[in-house]
C-alpha positions as CSV (number, residue, x, y, z in Angstrom):
1,M,-4.7,-13.6,38.8
2,P,-2.8,-16.2,40.8
3,V,1.1,-16.0,39.9
4,I,2.8,-18.8,38.9
5,P,6.3,-19.4,40.9
6,Q,9.2,-19.6,38.4
7,L,11.0,-23.0,39.0
8,P,14.7,-22.6,40.0
9,T,17.5,-23.0,37.4
10,F,20.5,-24.8,38.3
11,K,24.1,-24.4,37.2
12,V,24.9,-28.2,36.9
13,E,27.8,-30.5,35.6
14,V,26.5,-34.2,34.5
15,L,29.0,-37.3,34.2
16,M,28.3,-39.4,31.5
17,P,30.1,-42.6,30.1
18,G,32.9,-40.5,28.4
19,Y,31.7,-37.3,28.5
20,V,31.0,-34.2,31.2
21,L,28.3,-31.7,30.3
22,R,28.3,-28.0,32.0
23,A,24.8,-26.6,31.6
24,D,21.3,-25.0,32.9
25,F,19.3,-27.2,34.1
26,Q,15.4,-26.5,35.1
27,P,13.9,-29.6,36.6
28,K,10.0,-29.9,36.3
29,G,9.8,-29.5,40.1
30,D,12.0,-30.7,43.0
31,I,15.4,-31.8,41.3
32,L,15.4,-35.2,43.0
33,I,11.2,-36.0,42.5
34,F,11.7,-35.0,38.6
35,L,15.0,-37.3,38.1
36,N,13.2,-40.0,39.5
37,D,10.0,-39.4,37.8
38,R,9.8,-42.5,35.5
39,R,7.4,-40.6,33.2
40,Y,10.5,-38.7,31.7
41,S,13.2,-40.6,29.6
42,V,15.0,-37.6,29.1
43,I,16.7,-34.5,31.0
44,R,16.7,-31.1,29.3
45,C,19.4,-29.1,29.6
46,D,20.2,-25.8,28.2
47,Q,23.3,-23.6,27.6
48,V,24.9,-26.5,27.0
49,E,28.8,-27.4,26.9
50,F,29.3,-30.7,26.0
51,Y,33.0,-32.3,26.3
52,P,34.3,-35.9,25.9
53,T,36.4,-36.9,28.7
54,M,38.4,-39.9,26.7
55,P,42.1,-38.9,25.8
56,D,41.6,-40.1,22.2
57,A,38.5,-38.3,21.7
58,Q,38.5,-36.5,18.3
59,I,36.5,-33.4,19.3
60,R,37.3,-31.1,21.6
61,G,33.5,-30.3,22.5
62,V,30.3,-28.9,21.3
63,K,28.2,-26.1,22.6
64,Q,24.5,-26.1,21.8
65,E,21.8,-24.2,23.1
66,M,19.9,-26.9,24.1
67,M,20.6,-30.8,24.6
68,A,18.4,-33.8,25.5
69,L,20.1,-36.2,27.7
70,T,18.8,-39.6,28.2
71,K,18.3,-40.4,31.8
72,S,19.6,-43.8,32.0
73,Y,23.1,-42.8,30.7
74,V,23.7,-40.0,33.3
75,M,26.0,-41.1,36.2
76,G,25.3,-38.2,38.1
77,I,24.4,-34.7,38.4
78,S,26.6,-32.2,40.2
79,V,25.0,-28.8,41.4
80,L,27.9,-26.4,41.4
81,D,26.3,-23.7,43.5
82,N,24.1,-23.5,46.6
83,E,21.7,-21.1,45.5
84,H,18.6,-23.5,45.3
85,L,19.8,-26.2,47.6
86,G,18.0,-25.5,50.6
87,N,14.6,-26.3,48.7
88,V,15.6,-29.8,47.3
89,Q,13.8,-32.7,49.5
90,M,16.1,-35.1,50.3
91,I,16.2,-37.6,53.1
92,S,17.5,-36.1,56.1
93,S,19.3,-39.0,57.4
94,K,23.1,-39.3,55.7
95,R,26.2,-41.5,56.0
96,P,29.5,-40.8,54.7
97,F,30.1,-43.2,51.7
98,I,32.5,-43.5,48.7
99,V,30.8,-45.0,45.4
100,Y,32.1,-46.1,42.4
101,T,31.0,-45.7,38.7
102,E,33.0,-47.1,35.7
103,W,34.6,-43.4,35.2
104,Y,34.7,-42.2,38.9
105,A,35.1,-42.3,42.4
106,I,32.7,-40.2,44.4
107,Q,33.0,-39.6,48.1
108,G,30.1,-37.6,50.1
109,D,27.0,-38.0,52.3
110,L,25.0,-40.3,50.9
111,H,21.2,-38.9,52.0
112,T,19.5,-42.7,52.7
113,N,17.1,-44.4,55.2
114,P,18.7,-44.6,58.6
115,D,17.1,-48.4,58.7
116,S,18.9,-49.5,55.8
117,R,22.2,-51.8,56.2
118,D,25.6,-50.5,54.8
119,D,25.5,-53.1,52.2
120,D,21.8,-52.3,51.3
121,V,21.6,-48.3,51.1
122,F,20.2,-48.1,47.7
123,D,16.7,-49.2,47.2
124,E,14.3,-50.1,44.3
125,T,12.0,-47.3,44.3
126,R,14.2,-44.3,42.9
127,A,17.0,-44.4,40.7
128,F,18.9,-41.2,41.9
129,F,20.1,-40.7,45.5
130,A,21.5,-37.3,46.9
131,L,24.9,-37.3,47.6
132,T,26.0,-33.7,49.8
133,D,29.6,-32.5,50.6
134,V,31.0,-34.6,47.7
135,L,34.4,-34.9,45.9
136,V,34.8,-36.5,42.4
137,F,37.8,-38.5,41.3
138,P,38.3,-39.6,38.1
139,L,39.5,-43.3,37.8
140,R,41.2,-42.7,34.4
141,G,43.4,-40.3,32.7
142,V,40.7,-37.6,31.4
143,R,40.7,-34.6,28.7
144,K,38.2,-32.9,30.6
145,A,38.2,-33.2,34.5
146,P,34.8,-32.8,36.3
147,T,34.5,-30.3,39.0
148,R,36.4,-31.6,42.3
149,Q,34.4,-30.5,45.2
150,V,30.6,-29.7,44.5
151,P,27.7,-29.3,47.4
152,F,25.3,-32.0,46.0
153,L,25.4,-34.6,43.7
154,A,22.3,-36.5,42.6
155,I,24.1,-40.4,41.9
156,N,22.3,-42.8,39.9
157,Q,22.4,-45.9,41.5
158,N,22.2,-47.6,38.0
159,C,25.7,-46.7,37.3
160,V,27.4,-47.6,40.9
161,L,29.6,-50.5,40.5
162,A,30.5,-50.7,44.3
163,Y,30.2,-48.9,47.2
164,H,31.4,-48.6,50.8
165,P,31.0,-46.5,53.7
166,H,33.6,-43.9,54.1
167,H,35.7,-43.9,57.5
168,P,38.4,-41.2,57.4
169,K,41.1,-41.8,59.6
170,E,42.2,-39.1,62.0
């Protein structure tokens, strides 16, 4: 009888407008391929801690065994550990960028086509792109800050307001 391999479960932090969520996430296959699969409109997360980030929120947070998140409202999904990242299928070409969402400035190495221009790094073939060696900075005062430094973040290009190459001064 063939052995069916167990899919990896990632410890993740999900950035959403007004919320940060920490959970276990087991994608149906490779994480980026699943996030970009248009057949699935939600992301199932388990062992969820769901926190409002806005300072005037009327609740502190919610803990649930399972929560379904609408993909279109997910700004980004950070993987908090390196354990399964070696198997993630990413474009090998990468460039340092800073991307801006409504709530966060996110700095990291954007994995994108090596031939793309700096003003055209996102394409219409997918919504989520890989960033590695990531720093996340809140742009507003937040009640619950996201993890500042993460090894991987899948950024939803539909939530990106602006972006530019990052040229650190030495």
